[in-house]
Structures are given as structure tokens and as C-alpha cells.
C-alpha positions, 0 to 999 in steps of 0.5 A: 196613553191607555185608558180602562175601557174602549170608547166607541160608537155611543158607548162613554169612556169609563175610567176603571180607577175611577170606579174602583175608588168609588166603590172603595168609598162605597165600602167604607161608608158602609161601616160607621166605625171604619174598616180595615183595607182588607176587608174593603178590598174584599167587600168592592172586589178589589185586588189587595195591591189597587186597593192599598193604591187608592186607599193612600191616594184618596187618604192623602187628598182628604176623602178617607182618614186612617184611625187606629189600623181603618178606614173612615171618611175624611172631610172632602167626603163629608163634605160632598155629603153635606152639600148634597143635603143642602141641595135636597133642603133646598128643593124641599124648601123651594117647593114648600114655598112653591106651594105656599105662593100658589095657594096664597096668591102671592110672592113667598120668602124666607130669610134669617138673621145670620152672622150680622146680615139679613139673608134671604134664603128662599124666594118663589118663582112664578111670574103669575107672582113675581117677588120684589126686584131687589134694586137696593141689596136686602142686607143694607136696607132691613129698616126699609121692608118687612123682612128686615124690619121683622128680623131687627125686631127679634134682636137684642137692643146691642146687636139691632144698635151694631146692625144700625151703626153698620147700615143706617136708617136711609129713606127708600121711597116717600113712604120709608122710615125716616129716622132710627127714632121712628125705626125704633117705634115701628119695631116696637108694633112689630114686637106686640102684633108679631108681625111686620107691615110694610106698603111702599117703604122698599119698592114703589108698588109693592107692599109686604109682611112678614111674620117671626119664626124663632128656631133655636136661637136663630131670627128668622122670618116668612114674608109675602108680597103683593102688589100695591093694588092689592093692598087690600088681601094684605091682612089676610093673606098675612093670617093664612100665612101664620096658619101655614107657617106652623104646618112648615116649621120643620122644613124652614128649621132644617133650612136655618143651617143651609 
């Protein structure tokens, strides 16, 4: 079997057909409105018959589309681009939360309510300030933790009832809310104060708070957790978190789409 380049010593194996296909993809991406095969072959420095073969193959695989005689990026190539953007956004979000966690001396969380579920998008990972252990799925225990209470408080009545029908209130610890009526009273307090405080209701030994963030129609929350022995810091840390949220809201807004 022939290969395009020799593999010897420390030299890597380079597959020429792959290199040529990538050059064609780059050439296509450089033209928002697409370009014809002859132009792409010329720009990529590839013989026209070879370019035709590669363009047909990449079109068949969904990396390109042919429209009105020109080639444009296809869904498969666009999906790769979206994945790259998502990775960058996750990295940016992780950096923002890590900096906030160091400054606040707390574990920091960012969560959204999406498609009927509580979704924790990012959590800091600092051994000095470890996040709460998710011993029961956050999605099914929104009533018991600050993140969930903050998100539920932002929903309309119908969406909230639908969520609780799927995930009924149940005590997680001796400090948890006991009934749906108790939870409704708690959520009314959260809406008035624009903050959810939770003290050992989800996990013994941990206290938390969450503040609501509204990005368009999406309900979101930024939260912190501390050891219960530091409960005296919780309100101060929460106030600092609220001020910090105003500065990082743009990064958090982009992360809604992750």
C-alpha cells in the first residue's frame, strides 16, 4: 500500500490527500459566498482533477455543499466550528469562575434552567475550596439547594408546577424544606430578595447561596458554597458575588448556548 510521504525515524506520517482536503476546506471557508472548483483548486495549489475528486467526496460526507455552482461549508464542517467555539466558551467560563472563586474564597457555580431541567454548566475545581459533592442529582433535587431554588423562583407558575410534578419535594437532610407549600413560601422569599440562601438543606456541612441572572428568556443562576463552619461569611460573599456578576455577565450570557 502506498503512502504519500515516507515514515522514517522521527518523521511523522503525513497523508497528502488529507492535507489537500484541508487546504480546500480552508479555501472554501475564506469565501462567505462560496467559490467555484477552479478557483478553489488554484488557491489551494491543487490540480483541478484532484480538487474535483476531493470536493465531491467532502460534499458527499457533508463537509461541503454545492449551491449554484459554488462550494460552501456544509453542516459537518460547521459543527466542527461550533464545537471549537463551545470549547473556547467553556474555557473562558472556567477561567472567570476560577478567578471569582479565588477572590471570594468559595466554590462557584453557574447554572441554567434549560428544556425543563436544572443544568449546572460549570463549577470551580479548587482543592482548597472544593464544591459540594453531588450525592443526589441536582436535576431531581432543585427544591433542596440554592441553585435549584433560585432557578425555580424565576419560572412561571405553570413551568414550576410541571417541574415539581416530575420531581416532588422530598427531604434531603433534617434541614430541608418539608413540603411543596414550604417550598412555595421559600421561593416567594427568594423572588423578593433576589437571592436564595440554603443552609445544609442539600448536604450536611455545606451552606450555599445563589443569585438570579436573566439572559433573554433564559433563567440562570450564579452560586457559591462554603463549609458550614463559615456560615458567617455567606452574606458578605453573596454580596460580593452579586457585584462581580455585573462584570462577568457577558461571558455567562455566551455560556447559555453551550
